[in-house]
C-alpha positions as CSV (number, residue, x, y, z in Angstrom):
1,M,-6.2,-9.8,-19.8
2,M,-5.9,-13.6,-19.5
3,L,-9.6,-14.2,-20.1
4,D,-9.5,-12.0,-23.1
5,H,-6.6,-14.0,-24.6
6,A,-8.3,-17.3,-23.8
7,A,-11.5,-16.0,-25.5
8,R,-9.4,-15.7,-28.7
9,G,-8.5,-19.4,-28.5
10,E,-5.1,-18.9,-26.9
11,V,-3.3,-20.9,-24.3
12,C,-2.8,-19.0,-21.0
13,W,-1.0,-19.9,-17.8
14,W,-1.2,-18.2,-14.4
15,I,1.7,-19.0,-12.1
16,S,1.6,-18.2,-8.4
17,P,4.4,-18.7,-5.8
18,T,2.5,-21.2,-3.7
19,F,-0.3,-23.8,-4.0
20,R,-2.5,-21.8,-1.6
21,M,-2.2,-18.6,-3.7
22,A,-2.8,-20.6,-6.9
23,D,-6.0,-22.1,-5.3
24,D,-7.2,-18.6,-4.5
25,V,-6.9,-17.6,-8.1
26,W,-8.4,-20.9,-9.3
27,R,-11.6,-20.3,-7.2
28,S,-11.9,-16.7,-8.4
29,L,-11.5,-17.8,-12.0
30,K,-14.2,-20.4,-11.8
31,A,-16.6,-17.9,-10.1
32,T,-15.9,-15.4,-12.9
33,L,-16.5,-17.8,-15.7
34,E,-19.8,-19.2,-14.1
35,G,-19.5,-22.6,-15.8
36,A,-18.9,-21.2,-19.3
37,W,-16.3,-23.9,-20.3
38,R,-16.1,-27.0,-22.3
39,T,-14.1,-29.0,-19.8
40,K,-12.6,-28.4,-16.4
41,S,-10.0,-30.4,-14.5
42,E,-9.7,-29.8,-10.7
43,D,-6.6,-31.9,-10.5
44,M,-4.7,-30.0,-13.1
45,R,-6.5,-26.7,-12.5
46,R,-7.2,-26.5,-16.2
47,I,-10.2,-25.0,-18.1
48,E,-10.8,-25.4,-21.8
49,L,-13.3,-22.9,-23.2
50,P,-15.8,-23.7,-26.0
51,N,-13.6,-22.0,-28.6
52,G,-10.5,-24.1,-27.7
53,G,-8.8,-21.5,-25.5
54,V,-7.1,-22.9,-22.4
55,I,-6.4,-21.5,-19.0
56,R,-4.2,-23.2,-16.4
57,V,-3.4,-22.1,-12.9
58,Q,-0.2,-23.5,-11.4
59,S,2.2,-23.1,-8.5
60,G,5.8,-22.1,-9.3
61,H,7.3,-23.9,-6.3
62,D,9.0,-26.3,-8.7
63,P,10.3,-24.6,-11.9
64,D,11.1,-27.9,-13.6
65,A,7.4,-28.9,-13.4
66,L,6.5,-25.8,-15.5
67,R,8.7,-26.8,-18.5
68,G,6.7,-27.2,-21.8
69,A,5.8,-25.3,-24.9
70,G,3.0,-23.6,-26.7
71,I,2.0,-20.8,-24.3
72,D,0.5,-17.6,-25.7
73,L,0.3,-15.7,-22.4
74,A,1.9,-16.3,-19.0
75,V,0.9,-14.3,-16.0
76,L,3.5,-14.4,-13.2
77,D,1.7,-13.5,-10.0
78,E,3.8,-12.0,-7.1
79,A,6.7,-12.5,-9.5
80,A,9.3,-11.2,-7.0
81,Y,8.5,-14.2,-4.7
82,L,8.7,-16.9,-7.4
83,H,11.8,-19.0,-7.7
84,P,14.3,-17.0,-9.9
85,D,14.5,-20.0,-12.4
86,V,10.7,-19.9,-13.2
87,W,11.0,-17.2,-15.8
88,P,14.3,-17.8,-17.6
89,A,14.4,-21.7,-17.4
90,A,10.7,-22.6,-17.7
91,I,8.3,-19.9,-18.9
92,R,10.5,-17.9,-21.4
93,P,11.3,-21.0,-23.5
94,A,7.6,-22.1,-23.5
95,L,6.6,-18.8,-25.1
96,S,9.1,-19.0,-27.9
97,D,7.3,-21.1,-30.5
98,R,4.1,-18.9,-30.4
99,R,6.0,-15.7,-29.7
100,G,3.8,-15.4,-26.6
101,Q,3.6,-12.6,-24.1
102,A,4.2,-12.4,-20.3
103,L,2.7,-10.2,-17.6
104,F,4.7,-9.8,-14.3
105,L,2.6,-8.7,-11.3
106,S,4.2,-8.2,-7.9
107,T,4.8,-6.2,-4.8
108,P,8.5,-5.2,-4.7
109,N,10.9,-7.4,-2.7
110,G,14.1,-5.5,-2.7
111,R,16.3,-5.3,-5.7
112,D,16.0,-8.8,-6.9
113,W,15.5,-10.4,-10.4
114,F,12.0,-8.8,-10.6
115,W,13.6,-5.4,-10.0
116,S,16.2,-6.2,-12.8
117,A,13.4,-7.1,-15.2
118,W,11.5,-3.9,-14.3
119,M,14.6,-1.8,-14.8
120,R,15.3,-3.5,-18.1
121,A,11.8,-2.5,-19.3
122,Q,12.3,1.1,-18.1
123,K,15.5,1.4,-20.1
124,A,13.8,-0.3,-23.2
125,Q,10.9,2.2,-23.0
126,Q,13.3,5.1,-22.8
127,K,15.3,3.9,-25.8
128,A,12.2,3.1,-27.9
129,G,10.7,6.5,-27.1
130,K,13.7,8.3,-28.5
131,N,13.3,6.3,-31.7
132,G,9.5,6.4,-31.9
133,D,9.3,2.6,-31.6
134,Q,7.3,0.3,-29.3
135,A,9.4,-1.3,-26.7
136,E,9.4,-5.1,-26.5
137,W,9.6,-4.8,-22.6
138,Q,7.5,-2.3,-20.7
139,S,7.0,-1.7,-17.0
140,W,4.8,0.4,-14.7
141,R,4.5,1.1,-11.0
142,F,1.3,1.9,-9.3
143,P,0.7,2.7,-5.6
144,T,-2.2,1.2,-3.8
145,T,-4.0,4.5,-3.9
146,A,-4.3,4.1,-7.7
147,N,-6.7,1.2,-7.1
148,P,-10.3,2.5,-7.3
149,F,-11.6,-0.5,-5.3
150,I,-9.6,0.3,-2.2
151,D,-10.8,2.9,0.2
152,P,-8.1,5.7,0.5
153,A,-8.9,5.8,4.3
154,E,-7.7,2.2,4.6
155,V,-4.4,3.3,3.0
156,E,-4.0,6.2,5.4
157,S,-4.8,3.9,8.3
158,A,-2.0,1.5,7.2
159,R,0.3,4.5,7.0
160,D,-0.4,5.4,10.6
161,L,0.2,1.8,11.8
162,L,3.2,0.6,9.7
163,P,6.9,1.5,9.8
164,E,7.8,3.8,6.9
165,R,9.9,1.1,5.1
166,L,7.1,-1.4,5.1
167,Y,4.5,1.2,4.0
168,R,6.7,2.4,1.2
169,Q,7.3,-1.2,-0.1
170,E,3.7,-2.5,0.3
171,Y,1.6,0.5,-0.4
172,L,3.9,2.8,-2.6
173,A,5.4,-0.1,-4.5
174,E,8.9,1.2,-4.1
175,F,12.0,-1.0,-4.7
176,L,14.0,-0.4,-1.5
177,A,17.7,-1.3,-1.3
178,D,17.4,-1.9,2.4
179,T,14.3,-4.0,2.2
180,G,15.5,-6.4,5.0
181,S,16.0,-3.7,7.6
182,V,13.2,-3.4,10.2
183,F,14.3,-0.6,12.6
184,R,15.3,2.9,11.3
185,H,16.8,5.8,13.2
186,V,18.2,3.5,16.0
187,E,21.3,5.6,16.6
188,E,19.2,8.8,16.9
189,A,16.8,7.1,19.4
190,A,19.6,5.8,21.6
191,T,19.9,8.8,23.9
192,V,19.5,7.3,27.4
193,E,22.8,6.8,29.1
194,P,23.3,3.6,31.2
195,G,23.3,3.7,35.0
196,S,19.8,5.0,35.7
197,S,18.3,4.3,39.1
198,P,14.6,4.1,40.0
199,D,12.8,7.5,40.1
200,P,10.2,7.5,42.9
201,H,7.9,9.7,40.7
202,E,8.1,7.4,37.7
203,S,6.2,4.2,36.8
204,Y,8.0,1.3,35.1
205,I,7.2,-1.8,33.1
206,F,9.3,-4.9,32.2
207,G,9.6,-6.9,29.1
208,V,11.2,-10.4,29.4
209,D,12.5,-12.7,26.7
210,W,13.4,-16.1,28.2
211,A,16.6,-17.8,27.0
212,R,16.5,-20.7,24.6
213,S,19.4,-23.0,23.8
214,G,22.4,-20.9,23.2
215,D,20.5,-17.7,23.7
216,F,20.2,-15.1,26.4
217,T,17.4,-14.2,28.8
218,C,16.9,-10.4,28.6
219,I,14.9,-8.1,30.8
220,A,14.1,-4.6,29.5
221,V,13.1,-1.8,31.9
222,L,10.9,0.9,30.4
223,A,10.0,4.2,32.1
224,I,6.3,4.7,31.2
225,N,6.0,8.4,31.6
226,A,9.3,9.3,30.1
227,Q,8.9,6.6,27.4
228,Q,12.5,5.5,27.7
229,I,14.3,2.1,28.0
230,V,16.4,2.9,31.1
231,A,18.0,-0.5,31.9
232,L,18.7,-3.9,30.4
233,D,19.7,-7.1,32.2
234,R,21.0,-9.9,29.9
235,F,22.4,-13.2,31.0
236,N,22.6,-16.9,30.1
237,E,24.0,-20.3,31.3
238,I,22.1,-20.2,34.6
239,G,19.1,-22.3,35.8
240,W,15.5,-21.3,35.6
241,A,15.2,-20.9,39.4
242,L,18.2,-18.5,39.4
243,Q,16.7,-16.6,36.4
244,R,13.5,-16.2,38.2
245,G,15.4,-15.0,41.3
246,R,17.2,-12.4,39.3
247,L,14.0,-11.2,37.8
248,A,12.5,-11.0,41.3
249,A,15.4,-9.0,42.5
250,L,15.0,-6.5,39.7
251,Y,11.3,-6.3,40.5
252,E,12.1,-5.3,44.1
253,K,14.5,-2.6,42.8
254,W,12.2,-1.1,40.1
255,Q,8.7,-2.0,41.4
256,P,7.2,-2.2,37.9
257,D,3.5,-2.0,37.4
258,A,3.6,-5.1,35.1
259,I,6.0,-7.6,33.7
260,W,5.3,-8.7,30.2
261,A,7.0,-12.0,29.5
262,E,7.1,-14.4,26.5
263,A,4.8,-17.3,27.3
264,N,6.1,-19.8,24.7
265,S,7.7,-23.1,25.8
266,I,9.4,-22.8,29.1
267,G,7.9,-19.3,29.6
268,G,4.6,-20.7,30.8
269,P,6.0,-22.6,33.8
270,N,8.3,-19.7,34.7
271,I,5.3,-17.2,34.5
272,E,3.2,-19.5,36.7
273,A,6.0,-19.7,39.3
274,L,6.5,-15.9,39.4
275,Q,2.8,-15.3,39.6
276,A,2.6,-17.7,42.6
277,E,5.2,-15.5,44.3
278,G,3.0,-12.4,43.8
279,L,4.8,-10.8,40.8
280,P,2.5,-9.0,38.3
281,V,3.6,-11.1,35.3
282,I,1.5,-11.1,32.1
283,G,2.2,-13.7,29.4
284,F,2.5,-13.0,25.7
285,Q,2.2,-15.9,23.3
286,T,4.5,-15.3,20.4
287,T,3.1,-16.7,17.2
288,A,3.5,-16.0,13.5
289,K,0.4,-13.9,13.7
290,S,1.2,-12.0,16.9
291,K,5.0,-11.4,16.3
292,G,4.5,-9.1,13.3
293,P,2.3,-6.5,15.1
294,L,4.6,-6.7,18.2
295,I,7.7,-5.8,16.1
296,E,6.0,-3.3,13.9
297,S,4.7,-1.4,16.9
298,L,8.2,-1.1,18.3
299,A,9.7,-0.1,14.9
300,L,7.0,2.6,14.5
301,A,7.7,4.0,18.0
302,I,11.4,4.2,17.3
303,E,10.9,5.7,13.9
304,R,8.5,8.4,15.2
305,A,10.8,9.2,18.2
306,E,8.1,8.1,20.6
307,L,10.5,5.8,22.5
308,A,14.0,6.6,23.6
309,L,16.5,3.7,23.8
310,L,19.3,2.9,26.1
311,R,22.7,3.6,24.7
312,D,23.6,-0.1,24.9
313,P,25.8,-1.6,22.2
314,V,24.0,-5.0,22.3
315,L,20.6,-3.4,22.0
316,I,21.7,-1.0,19.2
317,G,23.4,-3.8,17.3
318,E,20.5,-6.3,17.5
319,L,18.0,-3.7,16.4
320,Q,20.1,-2.6,13.4
321,A,20.6,-6.2,12.4
322,Y,17.0,-7.4,12.8
323,A,15.6,-8.5,9.4
324,L,12.3,-8.8,7.6
325,E,11.6,-11.4,5.0
326,R,8.5,-11.7,2.9
327,L,7.4,-15.3,2.5
328,P,6.0,-16.6,-0.8
329,S,2.6,-16.8,0.9
330,G,2.7,-13.0,1.2
331,R,3.2,-13.0,5.0
332,F,6.2,-11.5,6.7
333,T,8.7,-13.1,9.2
334,Y,10.9,-11.1,11.5
335,N,14.2,-12.6,12.8
336,A,17.7,-12.0,13.8
337,P,20.3,-12.9,11.1
338,P,21.5,-16.6,11.3
339,G,23.8,-17.0,14.2
340,E,22.8,-13.8,15.9
341,H,20.6,-13.0,18.9
342,D,17.4,-11.0,19.2
343,D,16.7,-11.2,23.0
344,S,17.1,-7.5,23.7
345,V,14.8,-6.7,20.7
346,I,12.0,-9.0,21.9
347,A,12.3,-7.8,25.5
348,T,12.1,-4.2,24.4
349,A,9.2,-5.0,22.1
350,L,7.3,-6.7,25.0
351,A,7.9,-3.7,27.3
352,W,6.6,-1.3,24.7
353,H,3.6,-3.6,24.0
354,G,2.9,-3.5,27.7
355,V,2.6,0.3,27.5
356,T,0.3,0.3,24.6
357,H,-1.8,-2.9,25.4
358,A,-2.2,-2.9,29.2
359,G,-4.3,-5.8,30.4
360,T,-4.5,-7.9,27.2
361,G,-2.1,-10.7,28.1
362,I,-2.5,-14.4,28.9
363,S,-3.2,-15.3,32.5
364,F,-1.7,-18.5,34.0
365,V,-3.5,-18.2,37.3
């Protein structure tokens, strides 16, 4: 659509949430045009076609930098993740003198300003339809399966691996009111009463989240065959040697097959010390890349009733409060709300990861 408008001598802008996303579009645009331009500026990411049409690719990180005039077409890419001021304060005024058009493209991100614009268009179309008119605002919603260039098997694979909420937003393009919620059906999954003791016929695995400043160390005990969280030990304000001693005492009680522990920061030295004592500790390095699959696997297990939870108010509360945020880059970040804790969430996720990914950890030996 943008190339078609530019071919008619019009001025077109493409705005992405971040510089990286804008660069991706810029490279694709140049490859598509194959040098068919009069001038090209890499610094400004600006192309002028032989007929005078202009294309610019820009980042929307600073709305004030987009102020101007004389645009015929603006494409707002991943619009829900642009700064809310980009459209009303910068782009909309720039379209006025030429009565330009705008195209908003985006995955939903809850019921934000993009949802409001989408709903405004839905209402406008409904009103115009009754009068037989063409609505000034129009909106559409397409699931990923409507894209002929994506293999339907890939979509089905994602459905099997992702929590329902994430699948509905990313693949069905649904505007979800509870878009920040990660774990569903937590109360229904919390069926295990506290007070369990080791079963000699059962096998166990531990998940350990070490305390950071102002946080708690948490140890989750998971019964492998029953697929239940049967115990939690959560504590803070004690030294590392005492923490390791407490973990060792729990090991003697439950005799787990493996102990999956977060390896970041102080986790590394603690794991080395425990391994030196003969405990079967496996390190898990939590990164922006590894945390997503870790949390999504736990969310999917709870959602599908594959894992029963301990009826523990701290665990239930932390799971229900745990939030997902989609970054402008398109990646997701998972965290507890500001001022809250997530130690029982991470410990439980590590224990479940140990069940599903035996033998894939980091060795400190």
